[in-house]
Structures are given as structure tokens and as C-alpha cells.
N, C-alpha and C positions, 0 to 999 in steps of 0.2 A: 553719584552716578546719574548721568543724564537720562531722562525718559521722554517719550513722545507726548506732547500736550495735545489737547483735542484738535487744535488747528492743524498740527502736523498729521494727525491721524486722518483728518478730513482731506488733507492734501494727498496722502497716500491713497486713500479710497478714490478720490477724483482722478488721480493718475492711472490707477488700474482700470477704472471705468472708461477713461478716454482711450487707453491702449486697446482695450477689448473691443470697443465700438469701432475704432479706427481699423483694427485688424479685420473685423468682419466685413466692413465696407470695402477694404482693399482686396480681399479675396473675391468679392462679387465683381469688382471692377477689373482687377488684374488678370483674372483667369481668361476671359474672352480676349482681352487686349494682348496678353502673352501668347495666346493661341494664334491670333492674327499676325503678330510680329514673327512668330516662328514659321509661318507658312505663306505669308503674303509675298508677292513679287511686285507690288505696286512701287512706282517710282518715288512716292513720298513716304515710303516705309522708314527711310533714314531720318526724315524730318520728325516723324512721330517718335521714333526711338530716342532721338536727341531731346525732344521735349520731355519724355518720360524720365530720362536720366539727368535732366537739368538740375534738380535739387542736390545731386551729388557734388556739384561744383559751385552752386549758387549760395552765397551767404544766407543763412536762415533769416536774418533781419531784413534782407532785401526782399525775399519772398513774402515775409510777413508784412512789410510795408506796402507792397503792391496789392496784396490781398486785402489789407485794411482799406486802401483807397477804393478797390473794386467793390467791396461789400459795404462801404460807408454810405452815408446819406446821399452823396452825389455820384456814386458809382453805379454801373449798370446793374450789378447783382443787388445792390442795396435798394435801388429804385424798384426793382422787380419784387423783392421780398416785402417791401413796404406796400406796394400796390396789391399784393396778395394777402395783406394783413398778417404776414408772418413775422413782422418786426425786423430788426436789424441784427445781423449775425455777429458783428464785432462785440467783444466783451461778454460773450455768452458761451456756454458749453458747446452749442452747435457750431459756432464759429471756430472753436478749437478743433472740432472734428473735421471740418472742411480743410483747415490749414494742415492738420496732421495727415490727412489722407493724401494731399498733394505733396507734402514734404517727404513722406515715407513711400511714395509710389514706386520708385526704382527698387527699393528693398523687397518689394513684393513681386513686381513684374519680372525682373531679371532672373531670379532663381526659377520661377515657373517657366519662363521662356526657354531657359537653358535645358530644363527637364524635358519640355516638349520637343526641342530640337534633338536631344540625345536619343529619343525614341526612334527617330528615323521613319521612313515611309513604309518599310517592310511589314511591321505588325498591322498597320492600318490597311495596307493592301490585301493582306491575308484575310483580315476581317471582312473586307469588301467582297472578296470572292465567296465568302460564306453568306452573302446577301445581308450583311449587317448595314443598317442605315448609318448616315453620318452621325446622328445623335448616339446611336448604339456604339459606334466605334469610339466616339469621344468618351462616353461614360464607362464603357466596359473595358476599353483597351488603354486609351490615352491617360485617363485620370489615375487608374491604379499604377501604371508604369511611372507616372510623374509624381508619385507620392513623396519621394525624398525632396523634390523641389518645392512642393507645397509645405512640407514641414519646415524647411529652411526659410521659406517666405514668411510663414506664421511667426517663427522665432525672431527673425530679423525685424519684421514690421512692428511686432509688439515691443521689442526691446528698444528700437529706435524711437518709438513714440514715448516710451517711458523716459528716455533721456533728452527729450526736446527741451529747448530753452528759448532760443531767439524767436521762433515763430509763435510759440504760445504767449510769450511776453508781449509781442507786438500786437497780436490779435485779441488776447484775453486780458492783458493787464495783470493785476494782482488783487483780485477780488476774493476775499475769504469765503470758502464754501461754494464758489461759482467757477472761478477760473484759476485759482492758485494751485498749481500742480507741484509735484515734489521738487523739481529743479528750481522753481521760483521760491519755494519755501527755504531751500538751502541758501539761496542768494540772500533772502531776507535775514536769516540767522547770521550770515557772515557780515552783512552790512550793519547789523546791530551788535556785532562783536560777541555774539552768543556761540562761541566756538564749540562748546560741548554738544549742543543740539545739532550744530552743523556737522560735527564729526560723526554723530550717530546716524544721521540721514545719509551722509556721503558714504559712510562705511557700508550701509545697506545697499547703496547703489553699486559700490565696488563688488560686493558679494554677488549681487544680481548679475552684473556684467560678466563676472567669471563663470557663473552657472550658464549664462547664455552661450558663451564661447564653448564651454564644455559640451553643452547640448548640440551645438553645431558640429563639433568634432565627432561626437558619437553618431549623429545622423549621417555625416559624411563617411565615416568608417563603416557603418552598417550597410549603406548603399553600395560602397565599393566592394564589400565582401559578396553581396548579392549578385553583382554583375560579373564576378569572376567565374 
């Protein structure tokens, strides 16, 4: 019976760490961005929305390739991080975080944006008549009402990061204990014809994916019952 070796366990831990950090950063970035997209009437709103959704249709290797060039020694970001004595981001955990945040952005922004749009203007207008400030309206009214959207965003962003392959391989390579995540570990086992280990890791991914979908359906069903 196949068991997880220390390298596989390290890959699992690194994947969970990457997904957790990425989800946290996505919530910090996606919340104000989703709020702006839900309420803005600027002419360039469509451009911003298209850029946010671009990873949905862009091959992950293409995104990873251009991020590698951008953060490399001759890229704008690479030159900036080098000048600030921060080192280079490619083939580091922090580079994986940057790539994961950009690649999973639509999975966090769109559910939160949809939740904000579903609230409508009426609850916020009522709160304004009670002399609630814009911040109070956002924290006390918008955020609680948009909770199902936030739960969906958290689940999707975390799960999407766990399943990444192309972006993390292009940006991080295959460094044991540093950038080798679960999807890359599965690829290594298949390439080495170690199918028992690959089956074990892949089976865990299948179970995880099923639990993610089940969680989404439960969140969606619960929010639908609340709105009735």
C-alpha cells in the first residue's frame, strides 16, 4: 500500500500554506475591487473587469511566462525588487504567491461583486438615512449581507490555488521544500512511473474537489433559503 514520503508531505504542506496565504491576500485585494466594480459607473469599468477575468480564458503557462519575464532580472518588477534588496521573486515561495493571487483573482472578485450587486441600493440608503457613515454602511450592512459571496470566494480561491499547475511550474519550477506543490509532485510521480504514489495524491485531490463542490452547493442552498 502506497504511503506519502517526506517529500510528498512537504508538498502537501507547501500547497496548503500557499493556498492560505493567497486566499488572505485575495480577500484584501478583491473586497475593495469588487465593491468598486459593483458600484462604479466609470467608462473604464469594463476594461478593469476584463483584466480581472482574463485568467479565466488565458492559459496558465502564458500568464506564468509573462510573470516570469516581468519578475526576472531584466523585468520591471525584477529590477525593482533587486534595487530594494528583496531579491528576485521567480523560483521562490513569494513568487508563487504573486502568481497565485493574479491567477485566482476572478474566483475571488466575481462572487464578492455579485454579492454586493445583489444587495441593491435600498439597504444602504436606509442606513444613510439613519446617519450611518459610508464606512459604517459598508461594515454593518454590506459585509454581513454579502457573507455568502465571501464564503464562495474563499472556497473557490483556496481550491483553485490548490489545483494550480501551469503558473506554479513556470514561476517556481520544481524545488523540493521551496516551490514543489502538490500538483507538481503528482506530475513527478507520473513522470517517474510511480503510479501508486500518484494515485494516492490524485485521489486526495479528487476527494478535496468533491468536498469543495459540496461546500459550494451547501453555501448556495443556505443563502437561497435565507433570501426566501
